[in-house]
C-alpha positions as CSV (number, residue, x, y, z in Angstrom):
1,M,-71.5,45.9,47.7
2,V,-70.0,49.1,49.1
3,D,-70.5,48.0,52.7
4,Q,-69.1,44.5,52.2
5,A,-66.2,44.8,49.8
6,P,-63.1,46.8,50.9
7,P,-61.1,49.0,48.5
8,E,-58.5,46.2,48.2
9,A,-61.2,43.9,46.7
10,R,-62.3,46.5,44.1
11,S,-58.9,47.7,43.0
12,S,-56.0,45.6,41.8
13,R,-53.3,48.3,41.9
14,R,-51.4,49.6,44.8
15,R,-52.8,52.6,46.6
16,L,-50.2,55.1,47.8
17,R,-50.3,57.3,50.9
18,A,-48.0,60.1,52.1
19,C,-47.9,60.4,55.9
20,H,-49.4,63.7,57.1
21,E,-46.9,63.9,59.9
22,C,-43.6,62.8,58.4
23,D,-44.3,62.9,54.6
24,W,-43.1,59.2,54.1
25,L,-44.6,57.7,51.0
26,V,-45.9,54.1,51.3
27,A,-48.2,51.7,49.6
28,L,-51.2,50.6,51.7
29,P,-51.3,46.9,52.4
30,P,-54.5,44.9,52.2
31,L,-56.5,45.4,55.4
32,S,-59.0,43.1,57.1
33,P,-61.7,44.4,59.5
34,G,-60.1,45.5,62.7
35,Q,-56.7,46.1,61.2
36,R,-55.0,49.4,60.6
37,A,-52.0,50.6,58.6
38,N,-49.4,52.8,60.4
39,C,-46.6,54.8,58.9
40,P,-43.4,52.7,59.2
41,R,-41.4,55.9,59.9
42,C,-43.4,57.8,62.6
43,G,-46.2,55.4,63.5
44,H,-49.0,57.7,62.4
45,T,-52.2,55.8,61.5
46,L,-52.8,56.0,57.7
47,A,-55.9,53.9,57.5
48,T,-58.2,51.9,59.8
49,R,-60.5,49.2,58.5
50,H,-63.9,48.5,60.1
51,R,-66.4,45.7,59.5
52,Q,-69.5,47.1,57.7
53,P,-68.4,50.7,58.1
54,A,-71.4,52.3,56.4
55,Q,-74.0,50.4,58.5
56,R,-72.0,50.9,61.7
57,S,-71.6,54.7,61.2
58,M,-75.2,55.1,60.1
59,A,-76.5,53.3,63.2
60,L,-74.3,55.2,65.6
61,A,-75.1,58.5,64.0
62,M,-78.8,58.0,64.2
63,A,-78.6,56.9,67.8
64,A,-76.5,59.9,68.7
65,M,-78.9,62.3,66.9
66,V,-81.8,60.8,68.9
67,A,-79.9,61.3,72.1
68,L,-79.0,64.9,71.2
69,L,-82.7,65.7,70.4
70,L,-83.7,64.3,73.8
71,A,-80.9,66.3,75.5
72,I,-82.2,69.6,74.2
73,S,-85.9,68.8,74.8
74,F,-86.0,68.1,78.5
75,P,-84.7,69.7,81.7
76,F,-80.9,69.4,82.1
77,V,-80.4,70.0,85.8
78,S,-82.1,71.9,88.7
79,F,-81.1,73.2,92.1
80,S,-82.9,74.3,95.2
81,T,-81.8,76.0,98.4
82,S,-83.8,77.7,101.2
83,G,-87.0,77.3,99.3
84,V,-85.5,79.0,96.2
85,G,-84.5,77.1,93.1
86,N,-84.0,77.0,89.3
87,R,-84.2,74.6,86.5
88,I,-82.3,74.9,83.2
89,E,-82.3,73.2,79.8
90,L,-79.1,72.5,77.9
91,T,-79.5,75.5,75.6
92,H,-79.7,77.8,78.6
93,T,-76.0,77.4,79.2
94,A,-75.5,79.6,76.1
95,T,-78.5,81.8,76.1
96,T,-78.0,83.0,79.6
97,L,-74.5,84.2,78.7
98,I,-76.0,86.5,76.1
99,G,-77.9,88.2,78.8
100,F,-74.6,89.0,80.6
101,D,-73.1,90.5,77.5
102,Q,-71.0,87.5,76.7
103,P,-72.2,86.7,73.1
104,L,-68.9,85.3,71.9
105,V,-68.6,82.9,74.8
106,A,-72.2,81.9,74.3
107,I,-71.6,81.2,70.6
108,A,-68.5,79.1,71.4
109,V,-70.5,77.1,73.9
110,I,-73.6,76.3,71.8
111,M,-71.5,75.6,68.7
112,T,-69.2,73.1,70.3
113,I,-71.8,71.2,72.4
114,A,-74.7,71.1,70.0
115,V,-74.6,72.8,66.6
116,L,-71.4,71.4,65.2
117,P,-72.0,67.9,66.6
118,G,-75.5,68.0,65.1
119,L,-74.2,69.0,61.7
120,Y,-71.5,66.3,61.9
121,L,-74.1,63.6,62.6
122,L,-76.4,64.9,59.8
123,G,-73.4,64.8,57.4
124,V,-72.5,61.2,58.4
125,M,-76.1,60.0,57.9
126,W,-76.2,61.8,54.5
127,L,-73.0,60.2,53.3
128,Q,-73.7,56.7,54.6
129,L,-77.2,56.7,53.2
130,G,-75.7,57.3,49.7
131,L,-73.1,54.6,50.2
132,L,-75.6,52.0,51.4
133,Q,-77.6,52.7,48.2
134,D,-74.4,52.4,46.2
135,Q,-75.1,55.8,44.7
136,P,-73.6,58.8,46.6
137,L,-76.0,61.6,47.2
138,P,-75.5,65.2,45.9
139,A,-72.7,67.3,47.6
140,S,-71.3,64.1,49.2
141,R,-67.7,65.1,48.5
142,H,-68.1,68.6,50.1
143,I,-69.8,67.1,53.1
144,A,-67.1,64.4,53.5
145,R,-64.4,67.2,53.4
146,S,-66.3,69.1,56.1
147,L,-66.4,66.2,58.5
148,A,-62.7,66.2,58.9
149,H,-62.6,69.9,59.6
150,L,-65.5,69.7,62.2
151,N,-64.0,66.9,64.3
152,P,-61.6,69.0,66.5
153,W,-64.3,71.5,67.4
154,M,-66.9,69.1,68.8
155,M,-66.5,69.1,72.6
156,A,-69.5,67.1,74.0
157,D,-67.1,64.9,76.1
158,V,-65.4,68.0,77.5
159,F,-68.8,69.5,78.4
160,I,-69.7,66.4,80.4
161,V,-66.6,66.8,82.5
162,G,-67.4,70.5,82.9
163,A,-71.0,69.6,84.0
164,L,-69.7,67.1,86.6
165,V,-67.2,69.7,88.0
166,S,-70.0,72.3,88.2
167,L,-72.3,70.0,90.1
168,I,-69.6,69.0,92.5
169,K,-68.8,72.7,93.2
170,V,-72.4,73.5,94.2
171,S,-73.4,70.2,95.8
172,D,-72.5,71.5,99.2
173,L,-74.5,74.7,98.8
174,A,-77.7,73.4,97.3
175,Q,-79.7,70.3,96.5
176,I,-79.0,69.2,92.9
177,E,-81.4,67.1,90.8
178,L,-80.3,65.7,87.4
179,G,-82.8,65.8,84.6
180,L,-83.5,63.5,81.7
181,S,-81.5,65.8,79.5
182,F,-78.3,65.3,81.5
183,W,-78.4,61.5,81.1
184,A,-79.4,61.8,77.4
185,Y,-76.4,64.1,76.8
186,C,-74.0,61.7,78.5
187,V,-75.3,59.0,76.1
188,F,-75.0,61.4,73.2
189,A,-71.3,62.3,74.1
190,L,-70.5,58.6,74.2
191,L,-72.3,57.8,70.9
192,L,-70.7,60.8,69.2
193,L,-67.3,59.5,70.2
194,F,-68.1,56.1,68.8
195,T,-69.4,57.7,65.6
196,T,-66.2,59.6,65.0
197,Q,-64.2,56.5,65.6
198,S,-66.4,54.4,63.3
199,I,-65.6,56.5,60.2
200,D,-63.4,54.6,57.8
201,S,-62.1,57.5,55.8
202,D,-60.1,55.4,53.3
203,W,-63.1,53.2,52.6
204,M,-65.5,56.2,52.4
205,W,-63.5,58.2,49.9
206,F,-62.8,55.2,47.7
207,S,-66.5,54.4,47.7
208,L,-67.4,58.1,46.9
209,A,-64.9,58.8,44.2
210,G,-62.7,55.8,43.5
211,E,-59.0,56.4,43.4
212,P,-57.2,58.0,40.5
213,L,-53.9,56.6,39.4
214,A,-50.8,57.7,41.3
215,P,-48.6,60.2,39.5
216,E,-46.2,58.5,37.1
217,G,-42.7,57.7,38.5
218,T,-43.8,57.9,42.2
219,R,-41.2,56.2,44.4
220,T,-42.2,54.7,47.8
221,G,-39.8,54.3,50.7
222,T,-38.9,58.0,50.6
223,T,-40.5,61.4,51.3
224,A,-43.1,62.9,48.9
225,A,-42.0,66.5,48.8
226,P,-38.7,66.0,46.9
227,Q,-40.7,64.2,44.2
228,G,-43.1,67.1,43.8
229,L,-45.9,65.2,45.5
230,A,-48.2,65.7,48.5
231,G,-50.7,63.5,50.3
232,C,-54.2,65.0,50.7
233,P,-54.8,65.6,54.5
234,T,-58.5,65.0,54.0
235,C,-58.9,62.0,51.6
236,G,-55.3,60.7,51.6
237,L,-54.8,60.7,47.8
238,V,-51.2,61.4,46.6
239,N,-51.2,64.2,44.1
240,R,-48.7,65.9,41.8
241,L,-48.0,69.5,42.9
242,E,-47.5,72.5,40.7
243,A,-44.0,74.0,40.3
244,S,-44.9,76.5,43.1
245,G,-45.4,73.6,45.5
246,R,-49.1,74.1,45.7
247,G,-52.1,72.4,44.1
248,H,-55.6,70.9,44.7
249,C,-56.6,67.3,45.4
250,L,-58.0,65.5,42.3
251,R,-60.4,63.6,44.4
252,C,-61.8,65.9,47.1
253,G,-60.6,69.4,46.0
254,E,-58.7,70.1,49.2
255,R,-55.8,72.6,48.9
256,L,-52.4,71.0,48.9
257,H,-49.0,72.3,49.9
258,A,-45.6,70.7,50.0
259,R,-45.4,72.3,53.4
260,L,-48.0,74.6,55.0
261,P,-47.1,78.2,53.9
262,H,-45.4,80.2,56.7
263,S,-46.2,77.5,59.2
264,L,-43.7,78.6,61.8
265,Q,-44.6,82.3,61.5
266,R,-48.3,81.6,61.8
267,T,-47.8,79.4,64.8
268,W,-45.6,82.0,66.5
269,A,-48.2,84.7,65.9
270,L,-51.0,82.6,67.3
271,L,-48.9,81.6,70.3
272,A,-48.0,85.2,71.0
273,A,-51.7,86.2,70.9
274,A,-52.6,83.2,73.2
275,A,-49.9,84.2,75.6
276,L,-51.2,87.8,75.7
277,M,-54.8,86.7,76.3
278,Y,-53.7,84.3,79.0
279,I,-52.7,87.3,81.2
280,P,-56.2,88.8,81.5
281,A,-57.6,85.3,81.7
282,N,-55.8,84.9,85.0
283,V,-55.8,88.5,86.3
284,Y,-59.5,89.2,85.9
285,P,-62.3,87.2,87.6
286,I,-63.7,84.4,85.6
287,M,-67.0,84.5,87.6
288,T,-68.5,86.3,90.5
289,T,-70.5,84.5,93.2
290,T,-73.1,86.4,95.1
291,S,-74.4,84.9,98.4
292,L,-76.7,86.8,100.8
293,G,-75.9,90.0,99.1
294,H,-72.2,89.7,99.3
295,S,-70.3,89.4,96.0
296,D,-67.1,87.4,95.7
297,P,-65.1,87.6,92.4
298,S,-63.0,84.5,91.7
299,T,-60.1,84.1,89.3
300,I,-59.0,80.7,87.9
301,I,-56.3,80.2,90.5
302,G,-58.6,81.5,93.2
303,G,-61.3,79.0,92.3
304,V,-58.7,76.2,92.5
305,V,-57.7,77.4,96.0
306,E,-61.3,77.6,97.1
307,L,-61.9,74.0,96.0
308,I,-58.9,72.9,98.0
309,Q,-60.1,74.7,101.0
310,M,-63.5,72.9,100.6
311,G,-61.8,69.6,100.5
312,S,-62.6,68.9,96.8
313,W,-59.1,67.9,95.8
314,P,-60.1,65.8,92.8
315,V,-62.1,68.7,91.3
316,A,-59.3,71.2,92.1
317,V,-56.8,68.9,90.3
318,V,-59.1,68.7,87.2
319,I,-59.5,72.5,87.0
320,F,-55.8,73.2,87.7
321,M,-54.8,70.7,85.0
322,A,-57.3,72.0,82.4
323,S,-56.9,75.7,83.1
324,V,-53.2,76.0,84.0
325,I,-51.1,73.0,83.1
326,V,-52.7,72.3,79.8
327,P,-52.7,75.8,78.2
328,V,-49.3,76.7,79.6
329,G,-47.8,73.3,78.7
330,K,-49.2,73.7,75.2
331,L,-47.8,77.2,74.8
332,V,-44.4,76.0,75.9
333,A,-44.4,72.8,73.9
334,L,-45.4,74.4,70.6
335,A,-42.9,77.3,71.2
336,W,-40.1,74.7,71.8
337,L,-41.1,72.7,68.7
338,C,-40.9,75.9,66.6
339,L,-37.5,76.7,68.1
340,V,-35.9,73.3,67.6
341,V,-37.6,72.2,64.3
342,K,-34.6,73.1,62.2
343,R,-32.3,71.1,64.4
344,S,-34.3,67.9,64.3
345,N,-32.9,64.6,63.1
346,E,-34.3,61.1,62.8
347,L,-33.1,60.2,66.3
348,N,-35.3,62.8,68.1
349,A,-38.0,63.4,65.4
350,A,-40.2,60.6,66.7
351,H,-40.2,62.0,70.2
352,R,-40.9,65.5,69.0
353,T,-43.8,64.2,66.8
354,W,-45.2,62.4,69.8
355,L,-45.1,65.7,71.7
356,Y,-46.9,67.4,68.9
357,R,-49.6,64.8,68.9
358,L,-50.0,65.2,72.7
359,T,-50.4,69.0,72.4
360,E,-52.9,68.7,69.6
361,F,-55.0,66.2,71.7
362,I,-55.1,68.0,75.0
363,G,-55.8,71.5,73.8
364,R,-59.6,71.2,73.6
365,W,-59.8,70.0,77.2
366,S,-59.0,73.5,78.5
367,M,-62.6,74.4,77.6
368,V,-63.7,72.7,80.8
369,D,-63.4,75.9,82.8
370,V,-65.5,77.8,80.2
371,F,-68.2,75.2,80.4
372,V,-68.2,75.3,84.2
373,V,-68.8,79.0,84.0
374,A,-71.6,78.6,81.5
375,I,-73.4,75.9,83.5
376,L,-73.1,77.7,86.9
377,V,-74.2,81.1,85.4
378,A,-77.3,79.5,83.9
379,L,-78.1,77.3,87.0
380,I,-77.3,79.5,90.0
381,R,-79.8,82.4,89.6
382,A,-81.5,83.1,92.9
383,G,-81.0,86.9,93.2
384,T,-79.2,88.2,96.2
385,L,-79.6,84.9,98.0
386,M,-77.3,83.1,95.6
387,S,-76.2,83.9,92.0
388,I,-73.2,83.6,89.7
389,T,-72.3,85.9,86.9
390,P,-69.5,85.5,84.3
391,G,-66.4,87.6,84.5
392,P,-64.3,89.2,81.8
393,A,-61.8,86.3,82.1
394,A,-64.3,83.9,80.5
395,L,-63.9,85.5,77.1
396,A,-60.1,85.8,77.4
397,F,-59.7,82.2,78.5
398,A,-62.0,80.9,75.7
399,A,-59.8,82.9,73.3
400,V,-56.7,81.2,74.7
401,V,-58.2,77.8,74.0
402,V,-59.2,78.6,70.4
403,L,-55.8,80.3,69.6
404,T,-53.7,77.4,71.0
405,M,-55.8,74.9,69.0
406,L,-55.3,77.0,65.8
407,A,-51.6,77.2,66.6
408,A,-51.4,73.4,66.7
409,M,-53.2,73.2,63.4
410,T,-51.0,75.6,61.6
411,F,-47.8,73.9,62.8
412,D,-46.7,71.5,60.1
413,P,-45.2,68.4,61.8
414,R,-43.5,67.4,58.5
415,L,-41.0,70.1,59.2
416,I,-39.7,68.0,62.1
417,W,-38.6,65.3,59.7
418,D,-37.2,67.5,56.9
419,T,-33.6,66.4,57.4
420,P,-31.2,64.4,55.1
421,L,-32.0,60.7,55.1
422,P,-29.5,58.1,56.4
423,R,-27.8,56.3,53.5
424,D,-29.3,52.9,54.3
425,R,-32.8,54.4,53.6
426,H,-32.0,54.9,49.9
427,A,-31.4,51.2,49.5
428,T,-35.0,50.4,50.4
429,Q,-36.7,52.8,48.0
430,G,-39.1,51.2,45.5
431,T,-40.8,52.4,42.3
432,T,-44.4,52.4,41.2
433,G,-46.2,53.8,38.2
């Protein structure tokens, strides 16, 4: 029943949603499989309907988990040069960093490429198993809340790009052989992406906990905050806030705010910290290459220049974009949004919201350079003949990536739309109980 009947078929009343990006309050229309509901004001996707979502997510999550287990059980990649070689497993990309006094970078690597994705898949399987039995399993609401928070920090697809860049960098220096784990991880990254896209959050939360009645007197076709309402960013339910402008979601328990407290101040603080960390990330070497007893430290920009000199223009472009353009662009874009947010109007709010979405999407891709270092340090270990060690810039750059991602999360895009509405908007307002 749960996997076949959408929420529209099990509820006769209108279900309301407040857009997380512009705070516009709307009633969800009936959706058929393959359809989605977008905010009429800013275009943000409010709900996406899939065919047999529980079965789809369960199958994809199980397949992805099998691929992950294969990826951590077999050799990942090996290299050989002048009769000397090395073979590594996927987990060695993190454990080797610990031996070079880089435990924080090692934790970031293993968490983003294996631990968090594994927990996410287990959570999906737990939830969907309960939904397929038409009886949610214990702690399902807490797990469903956690899935939304884990999603931005899973970087299997970024790691694959980092692995390809690493192999191209050393292909001219040694013979590379890809193991079963490498191909299994490629399949895992693809299946993980499909799994995250298969989650029908609206359907899942309705099946887990139904949908309480909307607060009395709620008016659609206008913003939620002036009515003392807020849409839950996790399950979507519209809730009545306390007089202080805060509250908790009745359905999932998530904390709610009319606007994120001190959003601009927190974003500025995180941007300032990221900008400061970006200086040592570029001044100090990110890794040191030893060949025939000669050590050659390399900075981020220096590595890009070396790739260009080697003729590897595509790889140089990828590293330059991920390590220079993306973090600098994100710092500038978020700083600009903070500066102009109070001067927004409906004519430019849509473009500024699009810029915010772009900065939020591209931030995680800066981890490519960190993954490149992790893979090369684990793989190239042939003593004085050829070896690579991590530099102090690796930790600084990983901190830049994390700080800029947090800055994007603390920025409240609803502030962009907090301007007086045109008069013709009020004529379209409706009322629901």
